[in-house]
N, C-alpha and C positions, 0 to 999 in steps of 0.2 A: 514602450515602458507604454501599456491604455489602463485608463481608471472606468472599465463600464462595467462594470459586478460586482452592485454594494458598496462604490465607493474604494474595493479590496483592488490589489493592481495585477493587469495580468498581463505577464512574461506573452513577449508574441519570441519568432523564431530569428529576429534580426538581433533581438536583446539577449537572446540565450549565444547565438555566434558570436557577438560584438563579446560579450566577459567569461564563455566559458569552455572547453576543450568537448569534443565531440567523446570522450570518454566522460564527463560529468552527463551531459547532456544525455546519455547511452544506461547510463546508472540512476539515476533518476526517474528515464523513461519506466525501466527497470519499478522501479522502486512503489513507484505510482500505481503501475498495471498489478503488483502485489497487494497493492493493498484497496486498488476497486475488485480484483477478486474476494478480497477476503470478507469485507462487508459485505459485497453481491450473493455470498458464501453463507453467511451468516443468516441476510435481512430473503432470498427464499425461501431458505429451511424456519421463519418466520421466530430466529430466537433474537433477545434479545440477549445485551451486550453481559445485564446479569446470569442469565440463563446458559454462558457462557461461558461463564465462570466456573458457575455451577457443574456443568460436564466435563473443561475441560482440567479447570486446577490454576488456569491464570485468574490471576485477578482483573477484577473488571476497568480498573484506575488506569493496569497494564495494559486492557486490551483498547480502550476510551485513546491509552495514548499511541497505540502503534493504526491503530483504522485514525487518527491524524495526523499522523507521519513525523509524531515530534518525542516518537523512542526509536531504536536502533535495534530491535531483539535477538535476542541471541537463538539459536538455529534451535534452537528444543524449545524454544519456550515458542513459536513460533509453530512448527514443525505439532505441539502438543494440541494448540484452536486447530489448524488444520488435519488433527484427526480427530478430535472429537466430534466437527462438522463432516469425518471419511473424504475429508481431500487427506490430498500432496501434494508436493514440489515434485517435479518432475526435471532434469535436465535434458533441452531441447532445443536443434540449432535460432540465435536470434533469427527472427526477418532481417532480412536484407532493404538496405535503403536506395535501390535504384532505380 
């Protein structure tokens, strides 16, 4: 573990391999990708979290928790937020790590 970004811990691959299963790492990577895409879509459309609350019906504090990764939202909540921005989820093959 390195402490290189503002005093916050930055995990490296070696730490991950020692402490987590490949399945846990893959799940975490998917969560990060989903959250990153959600935030990116909101910002690309020039929406604040409050704006997104208004158009999606999902309360701003819940959106903030989702974006921070502090919440494990129900699928219908995630779909409400995405649909309000003209987005959806897709089932696609995972990239191979070979």
